[in-house]
C-alpha positions, 0 to 999 in steps of 0.5 A, a space after each residue: 529458511 521460511 518466507 512469509 506465505 499468503 496462505 490458502 484463500 479458502 482457508 483464511 476465508 473460513 478462518 475468518 467466519 469461524 472466528 466471527 460466529 464465535 465473537 458474535 454468535 452468528 454467521 457473517 453475511 458477507 466477506 471481503 478480501 482485499 491484498 496489500 501491495 509493494 511499490 515497484 517505483 514512485 515513492 511519495 509521488 502520489 500526493 505530488 500528483 505524479 506516477 506510481 507503479 504498484 502491484 497487488 500482493 497475494 497477501 490479503 486481508 478478510 473482513 467479515 460482516 453482518 448488518 445490525 438493527 440497532 445502529 451499533 458498530 462492533 469491529 474486532 480482529 485476530 491480529 489486534 487484542 482491543 475491539 472497538 464499539 461505537 454508533 454508526 450515527 456518531 462516527 466522525 473524524 476524531 471520534 475513533 482511535 487506533 486501528 479501528 479508526 481504518 475500519 470504521 473510517 470506511 464506513 463513515 466515508 461510505 455513508 458520506 458518499 451516499 451508501 445506507 451503510 447500517 450498523 454492522 458487526 466486523 471481524 478481520 483477519 489477514 496475512 499482510 505484515 504489520 508495519 512493514 510498508 506493505 499497506 496492511 491499512 489500505 488492505 484493512 479499508 478495501 476489505 471492510 468497504 467490500 464487506 459493506 458492499 456485500 451487505 448492502 447488496 451492491 455489486 462492486 463494479 468499476 464504477 463502485 470500486 472507483 467510489 470505494 477508493 475515494 472513501 478508503 482514502 478518506 478513511 485513512 486521511 480524515 479518520 486515521 490521520 495519515 496524510 497519504 496519497 491515493 496509491 494504496 487503496 487504488 491498486 488494491 481495489 483495481 489491480 490485475 493478476 500478472 500486472 503492475 498498475 501505473 496510476 496517474 495522479 495529475 489533477 491538472 491534466 484531469 487524469 487523477 487516478 487513471 490507471 492501466 495495467 503494465 504487463 511484468 513478464 516476470 516468469 518469461 524472464 526468469 525473475 521474481 520480486 523478492 520483498 524483505 521486511 526489515 521489521 523495523 516498524 514504521 508509523 505514517 502518523 508520526 509526523 515524519 510522513 507529513 513533514 515530507 509532504 509540507 516540504 513538497 508543497 512548500 516546493 511547489 508554492 515557492 515555484 508557482 505550480 499547482 504541484 510538483 508534477 508540473 515542476 521542472 528539474 531546472 526550476 527545482 535546482 533554483 530553489 533556495 532552501 537546501 532541504 526543500 530543494 532535495 525533496 522536490 529533486 526526488 519527486 521531480 526525478 522519481 516521476 521520470 524514473 516511473 516513466 523510464 521503467 514502464 518503458 523498459 518493461 515494454 522493451 524487456 530492459 531489465 538492466 535498465 530497470 535495476 538501474 531505475 531501482 538503484 537511482 530511486 533508492 539513492 535518491 530516497 536515502 540522500 535527498 528524501 531522507 526516509 531510508 534507515 540503516 536496515 534499508 540500506 544493508 538490505 539494498 546493498 546486499 541484495 545487489 551483491 548477492 546477484 539481484 538485478 536491482 533493489 531499492 527501499 519501498 514504501 513510505 520510509 522510515 523503516 518498512 520494506 525493500 523490493 529486489 528484482 532477483 533471478 528465481 533461482 537466486 531467491 532463496 540465496 539472496 534472502 540468506 544473504 541479507 539474513 547474514 548481513 543482518 546478523 553481522 550488523 546486529 540488526 534484528 532478523 528480518 523477514 521475506 516474502 515473494 511479491 507475486 502480482 495478484 488480483 484485485 480485491 473482491 467479495 468472497 461472500 455477499 448478500 443477495 442483491 
């Protein structure tokens, strides 16, 4: 049974350079690399000003870029059939459709933030599974942002990375029309190998985007993270994600608080609207589960983490209603086959599950999930091992 491989970084960078030269007739000036992510716990809490705990994947997207003197933009991808062309001066929300909006949106947002982004040729290529809830969109955005820095000769230091994260969030929400929070772009640009990233979005307390590493200690514990892509593709622009966000905002308004971060469980339980009450209950309890998971990681209490995973999945399935039969089967089967804990991860309505598995049981758990999918009449899933990896970086760059 084969796992989805991240690929060799040097080979992938060479592949995107070669493809760029073939497409545009010259070598790229810069190549940026940005990883996908899987969220350990903390689902739909980012836009509710809560806590999240994602890890960066070894699977990444590579963006090759070169400046143009005529203000034109050409964007191509080895994974997408249709390239996009336009003008850098005409970029604005509503001017670009489809996958290219994520890339073009980054250039627009960086210009809005004061970067003198010229016309560019762009070509992207990556190994982050598409539509799997593993943030292929943020990997695309952040790789383009790093490539643009390379073209401009900008050193992507810590302060610049914060600005780039904000630009990438604007690209996704305003250009691509996906009303997401800021978790994906933040972890892609700030992650550390071997650690999860605890991100706090509490604006009211002045901590919006504050982040710190949380050591995982998977190897000493003999554990690994198994991600199962159900192959049920999800889309964050189809209205269901936005509907959940609207319910959360309605709950906060009814409670008279700026966000559900400031809400208590007792207050939430007093909400009259059943659907809104259940949505808010998931958020408030999920924020607590993030705290509990961080404390359990500090203590090496893996059973407590498994319990948090279980409760998180039940909450997303029953209160937030973002699971699906394939995700439920993947989670249940993983635990029955020996996982310490498992849960769906990502925006929901398809996508992936994550399981904490003893290393020696990794392939056995994956095989059990495959068999369960066959028995249920589902399409075949695919699996990857989520090795907590480093943040986005520049592979090639222009001289400053």
